[in-house]
VEXDREN-2710 file (C-alpha; in Angstrom, 1 decimal):
% VEXDREN-2710
k/r/px/py/pz
1/MET/149.8/94.5/52.4
2/LEU/148.5/97.7/50.7
3/GLU/150.2/98.8/47.5
4/SER/150.3/102.2/45.8
5/ASP/151.4/102.8/42.2
6/GLY/151.5/106.6/42.5
7/PRO/154.2/108.9/43.7
8/ALA/154.9/109.4/47.4
9/ALA/152.3/111.4/49.1
10/THR/152.5/113.3/52.4
11/SER/151.5/110.7/54.9
12/GLU/149.6/111.7/57.9
13/THR/147.2/110.5/60.6
14/THR/144.8/113.1/61.9
15/PHE/143.6/112.7/65.5
16/PRO/140.6/115.0/66.1
17/SER/140.4/116.7/69.5
18/ARG/137.9/114.6/71.5
19/SER/137.4/112.8/74.7
20/LEU/138.6/109.2/74.7
21/HIS/135.4/108.3/76.6
22/ASP/133.0/109.6/74.0
23/ASN/130.8/106.8/72.7
24/ASP/129.9/108.4/69.4
25/GLY/133.5/108.2/68.0
26/PRO/134.4/107.8/64.3
27/SER/133.8/104.6/62.5
28/ALA/136.5/102.2/61.7
29/GLN/136.2/103.2/58.1
30/HIS/136.9/106.9/58.9
31/ALA/139.8/105.8/61.2
32/MET/141.3/103.9/58.4
33/MET/141.0/106.9/56.1
34/ALA/142.9/108.9/58.7
35/LEU/145.9/106.7/58.2
36/ARG/147.7/107.6/55.0
37/TYR/150.1/105.1/53.3
38/SER/153.5/106.4/52.1
39/ARG/155.1/104.5/49.2
40/ARG/157.2/105.7/46.3
41/ASN/156.4/102.7/44.1
42/THR/155.4/99.1/44.3
43/GLU/159.1/98.1/44.6
44/TRP/159.0/99.3/48.2
45/VAL/157.8/95.9/49.4
46/ARG/159.1/94.6/52.8
47/LEU/161.7/92.5/54.4
48/GLU/160.0/89.6/56.2
49/VAL/161.9/87.6/58.8
50/MET/160.6/84.5/60.6
51/ASN/162.1/83.6/63.9
52/ASP/160.3/80.5/65.2
53/SER/156.7/81.9/65.4
54/LEU/157.6/85.6/65.3
55/ARG/157.1/87.3/62.0
56/VAL/158.8/90.7/61.8
57/LEU/158.3/93.1/58.9
58/THR/160.5/96.1/57.9
59/LEU/160.7/98.3/54.8
60/GLU/163.3/97.7/52.1
61/GLN/166.5/99.7/52.4
62/GLU/165.5/102.2/49.7
63/ALA/162.4/103.1/51.7
64/LEU/164.5/103.5/54.9
65/GLU/167.0/105.8/53.3
66/PRO/165.0/109.1/53.7
67/HIS/165.0/108.5/57.5
68/LEU/168.8/108.4/57.5
69/GLU/169.3/111.8/55.8
70/ARG/170.9/113.2/59.0
71/ARG/174.3/114.8/59.4
72/ARG/175.2/113.8/55.9
73/TYR/176.6/116.0/53.1
74/THR/174.8/114.3/50.2
75/ALA/172.9/111.1/49.4
76/LEU/176.0/109.8/47.7
77/SER/176.0/106.1/47.1
78/ILE/178.7/104.8/49.5
79/PRO/179.3/101.5/51.3
80/LYS/176.5/101.2/53.9
81/LEU/175.0/99.0/56.6
82/ASP/171.5/98.0/56.0
83/LEU/169.1/99.4/58.6
84/GLY/166.3/96.9/57.9
85/PRO/167.8/93.7/59.3
86/PHE/169.0/95.6/62.4
87/LEU/165.5/96.9/63.1
88/VAL/164.1/93.4/62.7
89/GLU/166.7/92.0/65.2
90/ILE/165.9/94.7/67.8
91/LEU/162.2/93.9/67.7
92/ARG/162.9/90.2/67.9
93/LYS/165.2/90.6/70.9
94/ALA/163.0/93.0/72.7
95/ASN/160.1/90.6/72.3
96/ASP/162.3/87.8/73.7
97/PHE/162.8/89.7/76.9
98/VAL/159.4/91.3/77.1
99/PRO/157.0/89.0/75.2
100/SER/154.2/91.0/73.5
101/SER/151.5/90.6/70.9
102/ALA/152.8/93.4/68.8
103/GLY/155.6/95.9/68.5
104/SER/157.0/98.6/66.2
105/ILE/159.8/101.0/65.5
106/LEU/158.8/104.5/64.3
107/MET/161.1/107.3/63.1
108/ASP/160.8/110.8/61.9
109/ARG/162.0/111.9/58.4
110/PRO/164.5/114.8/58.1
111/GLY/163.5/117.3/55.5
112/GLU/159.9/117.3/56.4
113/PRO/158.3/120.2/58.3
114/PHE/159.6/120.5/61.9
115/ARG/158.1/122.6/64.7
116/ASP/160.2/123.3/67.8
117/GLY/162.7/120.7/66.7
118/LYS/160.1/118.0/66.3
119/SER/158.6/116.4/63.2
120/ASP/154.9/116.4/62.4
121/GLN/154.9/112.8/61.4
122/LEU/156.4/109.4/62.5
123/TYR/156.7/106.5/60.2
124/PHE/156.4/102.8/60.9
125/LEU/159.7/101.3/59.7
126/ALA/159.4/97.9/61.3
127/ALA/156.6/96.0/63.0
128/PHE/155.3/92.6/64.1
129/GLY/151.9/91.5/65.2
130/PRO/148.5/91.0/63.7
131/SER/148.4/94.5/62.2
132/ALA/152.0/94.6/61.0
133/ASP/151.1/94.4/57.3
134/GLU/148.7/97.3/57.5
135/LEU/151.0/99.5/59.6
136/LEU/154.3/99.1/57.8
137/GLY/155.1/102.3/55.8
138/ARG/152.3/104.3/57.3
139/SER/152.7/107.4/59.3
140/MET/151.0/108.9/62.3
141/SER/150.8/112.3/63.9
142/ALA/153.9/112.8/66.1
143/ASP/152.1/114.6/68.9
144/ARG/149.3/112.2/69.9
145/GLY/149.0/108.9/71.7
146/VAL/151.6/107.0/73.7
147/VAL/154.2/107.2/70.8
148/GLY/153.6/110.9/70.4
149/ARG/154.1/111.5/74.1
150/VAL/157.4/109.6/74.1
151/TYR/158.6/111.4/71.0
152/SER/157.7/114.8/72.2
153/SER/158.9/114.5/75.8
154/GLY/161.9/112.2/75.3
155/GLN/160.7/110.2/78.3
156/SER/159.6/106.5/78.4
157/TYR/156.0/105.8/79.0
158/ARG/154.1/102.8/80.4
159/MET/150.3/102.4/79.8
160/THR/148.4/99.6/81.5
161/LYS/144.8/100.7/81.5
162/PRO/143.7/102.3/78.2
163/GLY/140.3/103.4/79.3
164/ASN/141.7/105.5/82.1
165/ASP/144.9/106.7/80.4
166/PRO/144.8/110.4/79.4
167/VAL/147.5/109.8/76.7
168/PHE/146.2/106.7/74.9
169/CYS/144.5/107.2/71.6
170/ASN/142.5/104.4/70.0
171/TYR/142.5/105.4/66.4
172/PHE/144.8/102.5/65.4
173/ASP/142.6/100.1/67.2
174/LEU/139.6/101.3/65.2
175/ALA/141.5/101.3/61.9
176/THR/142.9/97.8/62.3
177/GLU/140.4/96.0/64.6
178/PHE/143.0/95.5/67.2
179/GLU/142.5/95.9/70.9
180/THR/145.2/97.6/72.9
181/ARG/145.3/96.4/76.6
182/GLY/148.7/97.9/77.5
183/ALA/151.8/99.5/75.9
184/VAL/155.3/100.5/76.7
185/ALA/157.4/102.9/74.6
186/VAL/160.9/104.3/74.8
187/PRO/162.7/107.0/72.9
188/ILE/165.3/106.5/70.2
189/ARG/167.9/109.2/70.1
190/ILE/170.8/110.4/67.9
191/GLU/173.1/112.1/70.4
192/ARG/170.6/114.2/72.4
193/THR/167.9/114.5/69.8
194/VAL/164.9/112.1/69.8
195/CYS/164.4/110.7/66.3
196/GLY/162.0/107.8/66.9
197/VAL/160.2/105.5/69.3
198/LEU/160.4/101.8/70.1
199/GLU/157.0/100.4/71.3
200/LEU/155.6/97.1/72.5
201/ILE/151.9/96.4/72.9
202/ASN/149.9/93.9/74.9
203/ARG/152.2/91.9/77.2
204/GLU/151.7/88.1/76.7
205/GLU/151.4/87.6/80.5
206/GLY/150.2/90.2/83.0
207/GLU/150.8/93.9/82.7
208/TYR/153.9/95.8/81.7
209/SER/156.1/96.7/84.7
210/GLU/158.8/99.2/85.4
211/HIS/161.3/96.4/84.9
212/ASP/160.0/95.9/81.4
213/VAL/160.5/99.7/80.8
214/GLY/164.1/99.3/81.9
215/LEU/164.7/96.4/79.5
216/LEU/163.1/98.2/76.6
217/GLU/165.3/101.2/77.3
218/ILE/168.3/99.1/76.8
219/PHE/167.2/98.2/73.3
220/GLY/166.3/101.8/72.7
221/SER/169.8/102.8/73.7
222/TYR/171.3/100.1/71.5
223/THR/169.3/101.3/68.5
224/SER/170.5/104.9/69.2
225/VAL/174.2/103.8/69.3
226/PHE/173.7/101.8/66.1
227/LEU/172.2/104.8/64.2
228/GLU/174.9/107.1/65.4
229/ASN/177.6/104.7/64.3
230/LEU/175.9/104.1/61.0
231/LEU/175.7/107.8/60.3
232/ASP/179.2/108.5/61.4
233/ALA/180.5/105.8/59.1
234/ARG/178.6/107.3/56.2
235/ARG/179.8/110.7/57.0
236/ALA/183.5/109.5/57.2
237/GLY/183.1/107.8/53.8
238/GLU/181.7/110.9/52.3
239/MET/184.3/113.2/53.7
240/ALA/187.0/111.1/52.2
241/ARG/185.6/112.0/48.8
242/ARG/185.3/115.7/49.4
243/ASP/187.6/118.6/48.9
244/ASP/188.1/120.4/52.2
245/LEU/188.0/123.9/50.8
246/SER/185.2/123.8/48.2
247/GLY/183.0/120.9/49.5
248/LEU/182.9/119.5/46.0
249/TYR/184.4/116.1/45.3
250/ASN/188.2/115.8/45.2
251/ASP/190.3/114.7/42.3
252/ARG/190.7/111.2/43.6
253/PHE/187.0/110.6/43.6
254/PHE/186.7/112.4/40.2
255/HIS/189.1/109.9/38.6
256/HIS/187.1/107.0/40.1
257/ARG/183.7/108.3/39.0
258/LEU/184.9/109.2/35.5
259/SER/186.1/105.6/35.0
260/GLU/182.7/104.4/36.2
261/ASP/180.8/106.7/33.9
262/ILE/182.8/105.6/30.9
263/ILE/182.1/102.0/31.6
264/ARG/178.4/102.7/32.1
265/SER/178.4/104.6/28.8
266/ASP/179.7/101.6/27.0
267/VAL/177.1/99.3/28.7
268/VAL/174.1/101.5/27.9
269/GLY/175.4/102.9/24.6
270/ASP/175.1/106.6/25.4
271/GLU/177.5/109.5/25.8
272/VAL/179.4/111.1/28.7
273/THR/180.7/114.7/28.7
274/LEU/183.6/116.1/30.6
275/LEU/184.0/119.8/31.3
276/PHE/187.3/121.4/32.3
277/LEU/186.9/124.8/34.0
278/ASP/189.5/127.4/34.9
279/LEU/188.8/130.7/36.6
280/ASP/190.3/133.5/34.5
281/ASN/192.8/135.9/36.1
282/PHE/192.3/134.3/39.5
283/LYS/195.9/135.0/40.4
284/THR/195.1/138.7/40.6
285/VAL/192.7/138.0/43.5
286/ASN/195.4/136.3/45.5
287/ASP/197.9/139.0/44.6
288/SER/195.7/142.0/45.4
289/LEU/193.6/140.7/48.3
290/GLY/195.5/137.8/49.7
291/HIS/195.2/134.0/49.7
292/LEU/192.5/134.0/52.3
293/ALA/190.3/136.1/50.0
294/GLY/191.2/133.7/47.2
295/SER/190.1/130.8/49.2
296/GLN/186.8/132.5/50.0
297/VAL/186.3/133.1/46.2
298/LEU/186.9/129.5/45.5
299/LYS/184.3/128.5/48.1
300/GLU/181.7/130.9/46.7
301/PHE/182.4/129.8/43.1
302/SER/182.0/126.1/44.2
303/TYR/178.6/127.0/45.6
304/LEU/177.6/128.8/42.5
305/LEU/178.7/125.9/40.4
306/SER/176.6/123.4/42.4
307/GLN/173.6/125.7/42.1
308/THR/174.0/126.1/38.4
309/VAL/174.7/122.4/37.4
310/ARG/171.6/120.7/38.8
311/ALA/171.7/117.4/36.7
312/GLU/170.9/114.6/39.2
313/ASN/173.8/112.3/38.1
314/ALA/176.4/115.1/37.5
315/THR/179.7/114.9/39.4
316/LEU/181.3/118.2/40.4
317/ALA/184.9/118.3/41.6
318/ARG/187.7/120.6/42.4
319/TYR/190.7/119.4/40.3
320/GLY/193.3/121.6/41.9
321/GLY/193.9/125.3/42.5
322/ASP/191.3/127.2/40.6
323/GLU/190.6/124.3/38.2
324/PHE/187.3/122.4/38.4
325/VAL/185.8/119.5/36.5
326/VAL/182.2/118.4/35.8
327/ILE/181.1/115.0/34.5
328/LEU/177.7/114.9/32.7
329/PRO/176.6/111.3/32.0
330/GLY/174.1/111.1/29.1
331/TYR/175.0/114.5/27.8
332/GLY/175.9/115.2/24.2
333/ILE/177.7/118.2/22.8
334/GLU/174.7/120.4/22.5
335/LYS/173.4/119.9/26.0
336/ALA/176.9/120.1/27.4
337/VAL/177.6/123.4/25.7
338/ALA/174.3/124.8/27.1
339/VAL/175.3/123.8/30.6
340/SER/178.7/125.4/30.1
341/GLU/177.3/128.6/28.8
342/SER/174.9/128.8/31.8
343/ILE/178.0/128.5/34.1
344/CYS/179.7/131.4/32.3
345/GLU/176.6/133.5/32.4
346/ALA/176.0/132.8/36.1
347/LEU/179.6/133.8/36.9
348/ARG/179.3/137.1/34.9
349/ARG/176.3/138.1/37.0
350/ALA/177.8/136.9/40.4
351/THR/179.2/139.2/43.0
352/PHE/181.9/137.8/45.2
353/LEU/183.3/138.7/48.7
354/ARG/180.2/140.5/49.9
355/GLY/180.1/141.4/53.6
356/ASN/182.7/141.2/56.3
357/PHE/185.1/138.3/57.0
358/SER/187.1/137.2/60.0
359/TRP/190.4/137.5/58.1
360/SER/189.7/141.1/57.1
361/GLU/189.5/144.3/59.2
362/GLY/186.7/145.7/57.0
363/PRO/184.7/145.1/53.9
364/VAL/186.5/143.5/51.0
365/SER/186.1/144.8/47.4
366/LEU/186.6/142.6/44.4
367/ARG/186.9/145.3/41.8
368/SER/186.8/143.3/38.6
369/PRO/184.2/140.5/37.8
370/LEU/185.4/137.0/37.6
371/THR/185.0/134.9/34.5
372/VAL/185.6/131.3/33.6
373/SER/186.9/129.4/30.6
374/ILE/185.5/126.0/29.8
375/GLY/186.7/123.1/27.6
376/VAL/184.2/120.4/26.5
377/ALA/184.9/116.9/25.4
378/VAL/182.4/114.1/24.8
379/TYR/182.9/110.3/24.8
380/PRO/182.8/108.7/22.3
381/VAL/182.5/111.7/20.0
382/HIS/186.1/112.9/20.6
383/LEU/187.7/109.5/21.1
384/PRO/186.7/105.9/20.0
385/ARG/185.3/103.2/22.2
386/GLN/188.4/101.2/22.2
387/GLY/191.4/100.6/24.5
388/SER/191.5/100.2/28.3
389/THR/189.3/102.3/30.6
390/ASP/192.3/104.2/31.9
391/LEU/193.4/105.0/28.3
392/ARG/190.0/106.3/27.3
393/LYS/189.7/108.3/30.6
394/ASN/193.0/110.0/30.0
395/LEU/192.2/110.7/26.3
396/LEU/188.9/112.3/27.3
397/MET/190.7/114.4/29.9
398/ARG/193.3/115.4/27.4
399/ALA/190.7/116.4/24.9
400/ALA/188.8/118.6/27.4
401/ASP/192.0/120.1/28.7
402/GLN/193.1/121.0/25.1
403/ALA/189.7/122.6/24.5
404/LEU/190.1/124.6/27.7
405/TYR/193.6/125.8/26.5
406/GLU/191.9/127.0/23.2
407/ALA/189.3/128.9/25.2
408/LYS/192.1/130.6/27.2
409/GLU/194.1/131.4/24.1
410/HIS/191.1/133.0/22.3
411/GLY/190.2/135.6/24.9
412/LYS/188.9/133.6/27.9
413/ASP/185.4/133.8/29.3
414/GLN/184.1/131.4/26.7
415/VAL/183.3/127.7/25.9
416/ARG/185.3/125.7/23.5
417/VAL/184.5/122.1/22.3
418/ALA/187.3/119.7/21.6
419/VAL/188.3/118.9/18.0
420/LYS/187.6/115.3/17.0
421/ASP/190.7/113.3/16.1
422/SER/190.9/112.5/12.4
END
């Protein structure tokens, strides 16, 4: 199994335009160079499952996650079903019904370049056979060969005579010293969109038949249903944590996450900062332009906040009305104040309610700029590491809220840090 210590590189297989009957093709060494390996670090090993004599490999869940970034709001850590063992089981069962020398499941990766709704690359997520170790984690061009044909067309494909087949491409044979005698491949879909391919190679007895295609299509459909259910379950879990209006986290999730971050802070011995934010004079927006305009402003401010606070482990939530909270694990007073000031400055420069809206007969004008007041409290600077988690959470919230009150009382549009209890 190949290993790579470097960061993930763009993986690709380049298939030059040439006749499959040319005798002066590239060497096996050049073919191997055309296959690029994609690994983030050496921890992306493999899940290996033995079933009697069949050895099936798949990537670890962390390596599979980028292929599941579909119809999801964020990459939030929520309860999830592992994809790897399911892919292993699909290949095992498919091989039970259509015994073959090798097989694989390939999928595209959302977020990478797409042309006409199709990805440029397909990645080997699970495989069995003599070349499984070499193929796992690699990628190939999504528009060449039997797999590329199925992915591009959305139609199953059966190949029984490689030498005469206009679709077959022998680069993997050259790269892995494997001889392909036949192949059958079916599409994997999410709803109506093809996202991957299930392929078997070299039937143990005889040639692949149309009956084999039908059997493999059943497993392809089963994989599609599993992926849809998996993504829907994740989306439902994520939506339960989100505020409907702003798209930020809701107050219930905020309380849960703040408790977690306080516990984590105790374990690792660092700090966690809490920001309380309140839009200044927001009531005038509702009074002058209506509550629909006010809701639109809250949406736009939420987007601005998410674009301004880019810390990877930050939690942004709408606490209620025009109040927002931000949790910054690992941030002390100085860094937290800098983030708070950047929020205030971004809001001063922002223009809200630009354009036309369905709830307005014409353009909407927000005459005065919006500002925000922010209170900052840091654990354990403003409260000791003692008492229950709930007690410390509430004390931290009270300290940030009191700092916010001070900002409001002293002119608004400013940042105030909590006062440490004596």
